[in-house]
BATIVO-638792 format. One record per residue (C-alpha): residue in one letter; x, y, z. Coordinates in steps of 0.001 Angstrom, whole numbers, padded with zeros to 6 digits, always signed. Layout:
<atoms>
AXYZ;...
</atoms>
This chain:
<atoms>
M+175502+060985+132445;A+177151+062490+135527;G+178871+065028+133324;R+175524+066019+131809;R+174086+066554+135285;G+176983+068825+136189;G+176508+070726+132959;S+172835+071112+133762;A+173620+072754+137118;D+176087+075122+135451;A+173475+075964+132827;V+170899+076726+135518;R+173332+079100+137242;S+174125+080677+133874;S+170400+080998+133230;R+169857+082833+136517;R+172736+085188+135782;S+171327+085871+132322;W+167889+086718+133686;R+169431+089034+136290;R+171472+090767+133627;A+168397+091192+131410;A+166460+092716+134300;A+169284+095192+134993;L+169536+096620+131472;L+170145+100357+131226;G+169608+102692+128308;G+168065+100018+126113;A+171255+097870+125971;L+170573+094149+125709;L+172959+091665+127279;A+172828+087891+127040;G+174730+084850+128155;A+176957+083038+125715;A+175616+079548+126346;S+174245+077814+123251;A+170763+077556+124698;A+170733+080485+127088;P+167319+081689+128200;R+165314+084005+126060;T+165822+087576+127263;A+163633+090597+126706;A+164699+094217+127020;S+162105+096965+127129;L+162537+099653+124497;D+159886+101944+125954;E+162324+104670+127040;G+164310+107249+125113;W+161937+108038+122256;Q+161451+111326+120424;V+158751+112391+117988;R+158268+115105+115366;L+156124+115988+112403;A+157452+114045+109438;P+159634+116177+107158;G+157589+117667+104341;D+154214+117195+106044;P+151846+120058+105149;A+151019+120589+108838;I+154505+122049+109403;A+153368+125355+107888;A+150862+125881+110717;H+152858+124024+113397;P+156561+124685+112789;R+157622+123931+116382;E+156395+120357+116000;A+158885+119815+113142;A+161633+119655+115776;W+162235+116540+117859;M+160223+116369+121110;P+160303+113836+123955;A+157836+110990+123427;H+156298+108406+125730;V+155966+104783+124676;P+153443+103237+125003;G+151592+106363+124016;S+150401+108578+121215;V+151473+111832+119606;Q+148411+113524+121080;Q+149417+112555+124603;D+152943+113898+124097;L+151730+117185+122651;L+149252+117518+125509;A+151996+116884+128073;L+154141+119573+126444;G+151300+122084+126316;R+151347+122149+122519;I+147658+121276+122166;P+144697+121980+124447;D+142989+119176+126342;P+140384+117843+123884;F+138192+116757+126798;I+137745+120354+127972;G+135307+122847+126479;T+135072+122728+122694;N+138747+121827+122200;E+138076+118652+120231;G+138307+120537+116938;A+141642+122104+117871;V+143427+118741+117996;Q+142151+117269+114735;W+145255+118304+112802;V+147391+115853+114804;G+145608+112762+113502;R+145685+114101+109940;A+149478+114457+109836;D+152420+112099+109336;W+154727+111627+112318;E+158171+110240+112932;Y+159491+108518+116080;R+163134+107730+116778;R+165421+106364+119447;T+168956+105038+119713;L+169378+101376+120490;E+172655+100344+122118;I+173588+096750+121285;A+176264+094808+123188;P+178482+092264+121404;D+176902+089391+123336;T+173551+090275+121859;L+174636+089676+118299;R+176131+086336+119303;R+172610+085089+120046;D+171036+082998+117274;H+167984+085205+117068;V+167378+088863+117916;E+163817+090014+117346;L+162172+093412+117534;V+158643+093132+118935;F+155929+095777+118729;D+152838+094863+120747;G+150823+097611+119037;L+151454+100177+116283;D+148615+102569+115469;T+148335+102149+112528;F+150193+102606+109202;A+153799+102361+110360;A+157086+101919+108501;V+159990+100789+110689;E+163659+101302+109846;I+166838+100104+111544;N+169964+101991+110561;G+168192+103385+107521;R+167014+100000+106223;A+163308+099159+105994;V+162382+096208+108207;L+158587+096402+108622;R+155417+097892+107172;A+152582+097551+109666;D+148916+098171+108841;N+146902+096713+111728;A+146695+098363+115170;H+145087+095252+116668;R+148017+092894+116263;Q+151565+092300+117424;W+154435+092688+114978;R+157632+090641+115337;I+160609+090972+113011;D+164043+089360+112746;A+166235+092358+113594;K+169642+090675+113799;P+170643+091202+110138;F+170075+094948+110535;L+171787+095536+113873;Q+175394+096400+114683;V+177414+096528+117880;G+177049+099923+119530;A+174556+102609+118536;N+171687+101754+116214;A+169059+104128+114856;L+165460+102899+115233;V+162831+104963+113381;I+159073+104530+113019;R+157191+106622+110477;F+153429+106823+110959;A+151282+107802+107999;A+148061+109750+108579;P+145320+107138+108096;I+142864+109355+106234;R+145513+110604+103785;A+146939+107113+103330;L+143533+105616+102552;Q+142164+108240+100189;P+143708+106554+097099;R+142151+103235+098116;L+138785+104873+098730;A+138962+106627+095352;Q+138938+103210+093660;D+135387+102543+094896;A+132623+104315+093051;Q+130459+103438+096049;A+132240+103897+099360;L+131820+101155+101925;P+129072+102050+104422;G+130716+103180+107644;E+129735+104428+111079;Y+129666+108186+111807;D+130548+111015+109437;S+133183+113485+110551;S+132036+116810+111960;F+135330+118474+111036;G+135334+118467+107231;D+138274+116088+106829;E+136202+113505+104950;P+133235+113921+102601;K+129898+112872+104035;G+129222+109230+103271;R+132809+108520+102182;Q+134555+107390+105338;T+137982+105800+105432;S+137345+103957+108708;P+135859+100792+107108;Y+139115+100207+105251;I+141511+100156+108217;R+142187+097860+111175;K+142201+100640+113734;P+139894+101153+116747;K+136673+102374+115156;Y+135621+104623+118006;M+138616+106884+117348;Y+136806+108143+114247;G+134020+109410+116518;W+130918+107683+117835;D+127597+108843+119215;W+129144+108922+122691;G+132776+109852+121982;P+135042+112353+120238;R+136937+112042+116985;I+140573+111646+118030;L+142697+109646+115604;A+145456+108574+117970;V+148857+107959+116359;G+151837+106133+117807;P+153305+102972+119374;W+150370+102403+121702;R+151657+099242+123343;P+155129+098215+124566;V+158195+097742+122373;R+160993+095325+123240;L+163985+093436+121904;E+164050+089684+122460;A+167080+087419+122083;W+167070+083626+122017;D+169040+080747+120632;T+167714+077375+119525;A+164022+077802+120298;R+161431+079846+122144;L+157875+079347+123346;D+155327+080973+121092;G+152061+080329+122900;L+150310+078377+125620;A+146659+077361+125694;V+144744+075098+128048;E+141835+073063+126732;Q+139404+071771+129331;E+138207+068504+127830;A+135982+067523+130755;V+135421+069093+134157;D+133225+067811+136961;A+133385+067497+140711;A+135560+064377+140513;E+138248+065486+138076;A+139322+067944+135439;R+140866+066537+132276;L+143055+069159+130642;V+145159+069319+127514;V+147955+071869+127715;R+148889+072963+124209;A+152252+074658+123736;A+153605+076213+120554;M+157321+076620+119962;V+159430+078258+117289;A+162845+076743+116569;G+165726+077844+114421;A+166992+074316+113991;A+165996+070739+114703;G+166925+069184+118013;P+165760+067462+121199;A+164137+069315+124078;E+161784+068841+126988;L+158536+070559+127784;R+157709+070701+131469;I+154175+071529+132538;R+153250+072439+136077;V+149738+073182+137329;T+149523+074920+140700;A+146174+074782+142484;P+144793+077690+144523;D+145876+075894+147695;G+149444+075422+146421;R+149201+071764+145390;R+151084+070955+142201;I+150749+068476+139392;E+153593+068177+136911;A+154264+066448+133621;T+157277+066298+131320;R+157217+065574+127614;A+160322+064803+125530;I+160001+066512+122159;T+161893+066840+118934;L+161934+070391+117670;A+161632+070977+113959;P+162796+074119+112192;G+159899+076553+112301;A+156791+075799+114328;T+156358+072835+116677;R+153149+072169+118602;V+152849+069805+121552;A+149804+068665+123520;V+150260+067416+127092;P+147258+065807+128837;L+146818+066259+132584;T+144171+065181+135067;L+143439+067144+138231;P+141517+065333+140968;H+138711+067100+142818;P+138981+070443+141018;Q+137830+073696+142566;L+135318+075098+140094;W+135309+078715+138918;Q+131810+080127+139307;P+130259+083301+137888;A+129692+086206+140247;G+126783+085412+142527;Y+127139+081635+142183;G+130206+080830+144260;A+133949+081376+144445;H+136312+082052+141551;P+139455+079996+142297;L+142250+080192+139741;Y+144952+077713+138812;R+148360+078640+137439;V+149712+076688+134467;T+153435+077050+133742;A+155235+075735+130673;T+159044+075545+130667;L+161104+074723+127603;V+164269+072848+128563;Q+167252+072505+126241;D+170601+070941+127061;G+169244+070281+130536;A+168554+073938+131346;P+165442+076121+131023;S+165570+078274+127915;D+162108+079807+128014;A+158992+079799+130191;T+155490+081169+130123;E+152349+080779+132199;R+148597+081232+132206;R+145973+081522+134935;I+142873+079476+134334;G+139593+078788+136032;L+138161+075298+135807;R+134598+075447+134522;T+132345+074271+131747;V+130526+076745+129521;S+127963+075907+126883;L+125444+077904+124907;I+121739+077328+125443;R+120358+077189+121908;D+117116+075179+122069;G+114342+076604+119916;G+116091+079845+119110;A+117188+080478+122689;L+120487+082080+123542;G+121937+081770+127014;F+124867+080470+129016;R+125125+077300+131057;V+128119+077372+133390;N+129049+074206+135283;G+125686+072832+134259;V+123719+075773+135700;P+121719+078050+133366;I+122823+081582+134218;F+120715+084638+133496;A+123303+087158+132265;K+123004+090497+134061;G+125254+093346+133110;A+126238+096043+130687;N+128216+096831+127580;L+131771+098047+128090;I+133245+100589+125688;P+136918+101671+125744;F+138012+103293+128988;D+139494+106377+127326;S+140092+108003+123954;F+143795+107326+124546;P+144100+103616+125391;A+147818+103833+126168;R+147123+105912+129282;V+144600+103492+130786;T+146012+101796+133878;T+144910+098895+136035;A+143907+101478+138634;D+141572+103041+136051;M+139919+099741+135198;R+139581+098228+138665;P+136852+100563+140042;L+134594+099878+137065;L+134860+096121+137484;D+134267+096475+141204;A+131236+098657+140486;A+129876+096013+138122;V+130096+093353+140823;D+128645+095757+143383;A+125599+096134+141124;H+125136+092328+141025;M+126337+092114+137424;N+127783+088828+136234;M+128587+089749+132616;L+130185+092541+130620;R+130198+092693+126848;V+133462+094091+125454;W+132038+095955+122490;G+133598+095518+119060;G+134285+099108+118050;G+137198+099569+120429;Y+140311+097493+121022;Y+141299+094229+122683;L+141907+095129+126306;D+145057+094535+128303;D+145646+091252+130086;A+145105+092993+133422;F+141440+093586+132580;Y+140763+089898+131994;D+142798+088956+135075;M+140534+091169+137166;A+137420+089753+135515;D+138674+086229+136287;E+139202+087182+139925;R+135710+088685+140254;G+133754+085998+138441;L+132647+088418+135723;M+131746+086609+132536;I+133020+088398+129424;W+131252+088478+126079;Q+134239+089354+123880;D+133620+090925+120499;F+136232+090831+117807;M+136987+094411+116824;F+134371+095189+114209;G+132178+098164+114977;G+129425+098336+112373;S+130954+099233+109021;V+130929+096893+106039;P+134395+095292+105788;P+136364+095276+102541;P+135894+092073+100544;E+139536+091562+099544;P+141308+088355+100666;S+144265+090438+101876;Y+142000+092151+104408;R+140745+088814+105736;A+144341+087573+105935;S+145232+090532+108152;V+142207+089872+110359;K+143129+086192+110546;A+146575+087040+111934;E+145001+089514+114381;A+142372+087047+115570;E+144821+084188+116033;Q+147122+086389+118109;Q+144349+087750+120304;V+142736+084360+120895;A+146151+082925+121761;R+146746+085780+124216;L+143345+085742+125880;G+141764+082380+125180;S+142662+080689+128476;H+140879+083265+130646;A+138025+081763+132632;S+136041+084976+132302;I+135702+084854+128504;V+132599+082757+127901;L+131890+083893+124334;W+133769+085252+121334;S+131579+087229+118959;G+132453+088275+115426;G+131692+091946+116070;N+129039+094593+116472;E+126078+095160+114127;I+127734+094250+110832;L+125256+091531+109900;S+122215+093390+111254;G+123313+096539+109466;W+123743+094666+106199;A+120290+093145+106617;G+118301+096216+107501;W+119970+099627+107657;S+118942+102222+105097;D+122483+103216+104027;R+123299+099532+103429;A+120143+099168+101346;A+121191+102154+099226;F+124683+100690+098869;K+123270+097367+097680;R+121076+099056+095105;A+124021+101067+093826;I+126452+098158+093424;G+124021+095646+091902;A+123214+092007+092551;D+126571+090475+091608;A+128579+092798+093834;Q+126065+092288+096644;E+126740+088579+096486;R+130501+089218+096539;Y+130260+091339+099684;A+127872+088952+101433;T+130119+085987+100624;A+133196+087827+101881;M+131419+088688+105144;A+130302+085093+105591;D+133866+083938+104986;L+135139+086402+107583;F+132545+085926+110319;D+131515+082325+109751;R+134915+080855+108878;V+138003+082973+109607;L+137015+084142+113074;R+135190+080934+113978;E+138279+078904+113060;A+140535+081226+115067;V+138450+080460+118161;R+138114+076765+117380;D+141851+076304+116883;G+143164+078777+119469;A+140694+078247+122300;P+139299+074728+121834;G+135887+074328+123383;A+135182+078051+123560;A+131873+079342+122208;Y+131716+081556+119123;W+128880+083788+117922;A+128943+085238+114422;N+127899+088795+115323;S+125863+090824+117756;P+122986+090892+117145;S+122554+087716+115131;D+121308+084158+115185;D+124775+082834+114305;Y+123863+082374+110637;Q+120868+080202+111550;G+118117+082698+110774;P+117096+086366+110650;V+119073+088837+112735;D+117932+091149+115536;T+114552+089620+116317;D+112814+088635+119532;A+112404+085103+118210;A+116015+083916+118163;G+119561+084914+119020;D+120452+088221+120631;R+118741+091568+120224;H+119778+095233+120086;F+116596+097122+120962;W+116630+100841+120170;D+112950+101589+119502;V+113081+103381+122846;W+115480+106324+122749;S+116733+106203+119142;G+113239+105482+117832;S+111548+107907+120278;K+108993+105289+121348;P+107571+105489+124878;V+109547+103771+127587;E+106635+101371+128073;A+107491+099815+124694;Y+110092+097759+126559;L+107209+095783+128056;D+106122+094542+124611;H+109255+092461+124069;C+110714+089271+125504;P+113808+088705+123353;R+115904+085597+123735;F+118916+087662+124889;M+118937+091468+125115;S+122547+092414+124434;E+121905+096142+123899;F+119282+098636+125031;G+119938+102074+126411;F+118742+105455+127593;Q+120817+108604+128032;A+121434+110894+131000;A+123682+113805+131832;P+126594+113252+134207;G+126596+115059+137534;L+127350+118760+137818;A+130868+118068+139110;T+131704+116381+135823;I+129888+118974+133713;R+131611+121910+135389;A+134991+120217+134948;F+134617+120292+131162;A+132291+123301+130752;G+133606+125727+133360;D+131722+128062+135656;G+129041+130540+134698;P+125564+130309+133210;L+125008+127085+131318;S+122117+125372+129565;P+121726+122131+127588;A+121636+124163+124361;D+125000+125867+124916;P+127796+124957+122461;V+129965+123256+125094;M+127076+121035+126182;K+126323+120113+122581;A+130020+119432+121952;H+129946+116790+124702;Q+126696+115279+123414;K+127463+113161+120343;F+124037+111660+119700;L+122472+113205+116575;A+125667+115173+115948;G+125205+117229+119102;E+121425+117556+119100;G+120868+114667+121498;N+119997+116967+124376;D+116723+117613+122605;R+115992+113889+122900;L+116759+114065+126606;L+114315+116974+126947;F+111718+115158+124828;Y+111651+112208+127218;M+111804+114426+130310;R+108812+116449+129208;A+106930+113295+128254;R+107499+111562+131599;L+108736+113922+134300;G+108183+117534+133327;T+110295+120444+132122;P+113540+121109+134007;R+113823+124468+135758;D+117603+124857+135582;L+120781+122914+134852;G+120740+121080+138189;D+117141+120041+137584;F+118053+118975+134045;V+120772+116695+135415;Y+118461+115266+138046;L+115511+114583+135745;S+117723+113068+133061;Q+119264+110669+135570;V+115894+109720+137070;N+114508+109100+133583;Q+117478+106952+132616;A+117397+104923+135824;E+113661+104273+135659;A+113633+103463+131931;I+116432+100893+132192;A+114968+099518+135438;L+111601+099005+133734;A+113277+097157+130869;A+115690+095069+132945;R+113025+093972+135435;H+110759+092982+132576;Q+113509+091045+130812;R+114334+089168+134004;A+110626+088383+134423;C+110655+086928+130873;R+112947+084086+131953;P+113433+081439+130550;V+112441+082956+127199;T+114908+085743+127897;M+118276+084724+129352;G+120283+087936+129307;S+119958+091662+129932;L+122978+093850+129104;Y+122249+097560+129043;W+124135+100118+127019;Q+126569+101254+128478;L+128672+100938+131641;N+131316+103635+131091;D+132499+106621+129042;V+135619+107360+126991;W+135472+111064+127903;P+133247+113412+129958;A+129938+113395+128111;L+126169+113249+128135;S+125685+109631+127177;W+124131+106256+127931;S+126697+105375+130617;S+125786+104469+134186;I+129244+105572+135396;D+130772+108711+133916;H+134361+109204+132776;A+135392+110529+136188;G+134145+107290+137770;R+131070+108894+139334;W+127921+106828+139479;K+124761+108117+137870;L+121459+107147+139449;L+121244+104284+136937;H+124111+102412+138534;Y+122507+102600+141970;A+119273+101392+140376;A+121150+098497+138754;R+122134+097300+142207;R+118404+097036+142924;F+117061+095631+139626;F+119920+093107+139277;A+119529+091875+142879;P+119553+088062+143222;E+115900+088014+144316;L+113581+090533+142716;I+109931+091529+142705;V+108583+092756+139373;A+105322+094714+139479;E+104117+095725+136016;H+101064+097956+135921;R+099269+097919+132570;G+095722+099091+132053;T+093882+098417+135309;A+095904+095475+136604;T+099325+094796+138082;R+101320+091664+137317;I+103416+090413+140227;A+106337+088188+139241;L+109080+086956+141564;V+112555+086313+140174;S+115192+084148+141844;D+118772+083537+140718;A+119301+081091+143589;T+120049+077464+142725;T+117779+076120+145492;P+114163+076875+146469;R+113736+079777+148890;P+110752+080502+151146;A+109502+084076+150878;R+106463+086333+151070;W+105233+088947+148664;R+103152+091936+149608;V+101517+094739+147630;R+099881+097682+149421;G+097993+100599+147896;F+098177+104081+149482;D+096860+107553+148891;M+099224+110530+149016;D+098479+111091+152703;G+099798+107607+153473;R+096378+106071+154117;L+096214+102340+153298;L+093708+101701+150478;G+094112+097965+149956;S+096544+095120+150391;R+097293+091687+148989;E+100022+089264+150021;G+100992+085635+149965;A+103529+083060+151004;V+105556+081460+148257;T+108473+079172+147619;L+110688+080857+145050;A+111490+078377+142307;P+115260+078146+141726;L+116688+079832+138633;A+113200+080810+137564;V+110314+083250+137649;T+107366+082561+139925;E+104138+084201+138806;A+102570+085368+142064;A+099408+087278+141143;S+097542+089584+138806;L+095916+092278+140932;D+093063+094453+139760;D+093296+098140+140646;S+090082+097948+142619;A+091646+095472+145020;L+094526+097811+145804;F+093120+101294+145322;G+089343+101104+145491;A+087946+104172+143765;A+090974+106404+144440;D+092195+108799+141752;P+095028+107075+139816;K+097094+110260+140023;A+096713+110424+143793;S+097454+106827+144696;Y+100337+104414+144393;A+101352+100932+145460;V+104386+099482+147180;A+105384+095981+146041;E+107777+094009+148240;L+109480+090632+148269;I+110233+089604+151842;E+112626+086933+153065;G+112673+086416+156794;A+111578+089675+158381;A+113031+092130+155844;P+112222+093138+152259;V+114942+092081+149815;S+113322+093862+146876;R+110871+096745+146675;M+109413+098983+144006;I+106809+101714+143682;V+103868+101079+141339;E+102501+104164+139596;R+099134+104303+137851;A+100009+107360+135767;L+103134+108948+134348;P+105347+110406+137073;K+104762+113974+135843;D+100998+113481+136366;M+101242+111951+139831;A+100163+114265+142648;Y+103282+113620+144676;P+103484+115808+147784;D+106492+117738+148990;P+108173+114915+150937;G+109551+117134+153685;L+113051+115721+153382;S+115602+116384+156094;A+119276+115497+156532;R+121135+114701+159750;W+124919+114489+159513;S+127374+112420+161519;G+130855+112840+160106;R+130703+111633+156533;S+127407+109825+156980;V+124064+111505+156454;T+120637+110187+157418;V+117864+111317+155099;T+114313+111227+156455;A+111009+111744+154596;R+107826+112924+156305;R+105773+111923+153236;L+106415+109716+150208;A+109678+110711+148520;R+110153+109397+144995;A+113628+109129+143463;V+115564+110874+146222;M+118859+112251+144957;L+121657+113448+147208;D+123094+116150+144951;F+126371+117841+145866;G+126386+120094+142812;A+129858+120900+141502;L+131485+119322+144556;A+132921+115916+143676;A+131319+113336+145966;Q+129788+109902+145735;A+127100+108466+147968;S+126937+104821+149014;D+123284+104841+147871;N+121258+107262+145813;G+118103+107572+143732;F+116023+105602+146240;D+112397+105904+147332;L+111411+106657+150931;L+108000+105844+152351;P+106382+108252+154829;G+108442+108426+158038;E+111250+106307+156562;S+114974+107116+156879;R+118111+105966+155113;T+121712+106496+156199;V+124193+107085+153408;T+127999+107323+153537;I+129694+109942+151372;T+133093+109465+149735;A+134825+112732+148853;Q+138037+114653+149362;A+136122+117659+150644;P+135672+118018+154427;A+132389+116965+156004;A+131334+120576+156624;A+131706+121393+152930;L+129622+118333+152025;A+126844+119439+154360;R+126828+122928+152830;A+126793+121593+149268;L+124035+119001+149727;T+120726+119485+147945;L+118057+116844+148504;R+115975+116344+145377;S+112861+114267+144745;L+110078+114205+142188;G+107591+115575+144696;G+109980+118204+145951;R+110217+119910+142561;R+106838+121584+142923;
</atoms>
């Protein structure tokens, strides 16, 4: 026994040396210790790549320079490399999108040399790992085929040892153009699978899209907010791993029971072994305050997969709470595989201790976290960029911070993109942001073949294993609008008629197998206890989809259906997971992609960056402006009115949905962000600049809220509280004429019911306005706690364009980078507009009552004097 202890110490020292050697690798060489159970080592293979057009590709005729080898970045894409070399124009600028289409239609070849040391080949196992290949990729080592990949959403791991030699090795990846590769498959179907958006560039026939047939991010084929850029390349890291007897293959933490007294956990570890043998699994849980609990389990490894469950109990756990409900402490769980007395592999997860359950009574859909029913407030998140490989933590962090700043507690990761990097979920964990996580299905009808479902099964199991322990993920959903599309969209109805009843049944059965079995089982087995939802919108296969009565709702009668904004007030869905209204980004963003000079919404560059209705969406913006606010005078006015319209439309809807509680338990607007500079539904544009909607979200998602809904000749006053305890407050509604004269007033003391809506009053117009002209009078509704209003809104009796708003007499007084804006008369929807100068205000889009002031801080690189010169103060009254 003493000899074994000595051997263990030597093995530990050998292990440390091996890890240091692995960390010091140069030029892709992989070194390893010679011990029989030396630690697993991983060497990055992200450096030293080259790329070229594949020999014989037709694109060589027009692009002969690209037939020669060029430096390539991994992770990355061909488009990024060509852009860096100046071989293609920036597709985000002007109308350049069309000029880069050839890249995604061509075949490409990557290569690098891999130097292998003799010690490497003495390891029992040497594996080549690709965390993401987009998409049809054939990998060769020294001229021998080792992998054919066909799914961009999964990791690929191959046994590379039989193909490697000491010294230089040639590693080649050949990427096939997805459209060209899929055309033979598509030709087999007399009726093409219904897809998403037809190409505007003539590379696919209308109505015969290849995108439904491939496991590739759907948005890359173009969406109604993003360009068509079919990225090609190794879009996530590549590495070489070496190990001997066994390695860890996954770690998940099931929370069997969590309360204030204790947390009962089951740590589930998966291992892969090359041979049978004894080992130990050591589990350590480190609390936020540094306290540790440890457990050791003796195991017998079997050749292949071995799974071990280790129960642990933590006394007096610190609970992870959603944003707005408390702190978000995180525990660290470490698993170490020990062989021959020395660590051979280790992995860890960060977890938050909490309980999450779905509220499903009577068709309801909501979330109960740690026993508290949480009204979900937030937005839908689309991919951060058209090129996911260039998205950094620094790119993601400001958007998550902005979500929290706007009192959001949930983001829905939409299913037409890709599974985000671990860093995103880490940041969501740290901020208490709940994540509704779609599997990556964006709307098209999936192929019915079992081989397709098998590929998705592998993808889903990997992604759930990677992400399933994150505290932030409170729901896994099968995808976006597949079931609702199948049930009610016109192109799906035509498809069903064309294929006949038997084929309809085949497709419906295949979808049920995919969304109600394959994905549900992946969550059940990989993240025990986690909630699963078949699709968004749906009722989880319990009833009709996309209705107010049950499940979640995507409501597009406003905007897509051209209905008046007031139609939002006719609906109290159980959970509103999508609703949206467009606006232009600020002039700084527009000028960055459109350049200087005369510009109007109808110009080609503006239509190129407006993807709704294939570029004609600016007409919809103008339709709603003219209906509610008036006709814009120039481009600056167009930007302003579009942003006011967007902010007020979404505010009307979100306030109403919150006032529908507990019937409605969630309000997620479409959409938080952009993949490129565009006119879209986002509240934050691609440059990270807030539109007026995001400032408004900070007001309509506030923890305590007054909702004043004027319909007909009466105003409903509802008071919303997200607090978990009763709160004393007062409400007050005052009617004024445009000269600021008080016409009438009503108020009352109230105790705000916790986690509920308190109906305060229904006020007749005569009580507030007397006989005043509706167009010349307005009301101010306030919720007051202590001495100060915590929520306020203006009540209009007519459409804003018909209101007789006066010139507010706005003035600005500067002090460094702070500006105080003062209104002599009522100022509706005040916008601090810096034109083409990039700047962001700490508050914007607010109302000022007569004589009121607000001090705003400006963040910009420009000096304060330039900010003062650039500032234009806009308001609805000031337009006349």
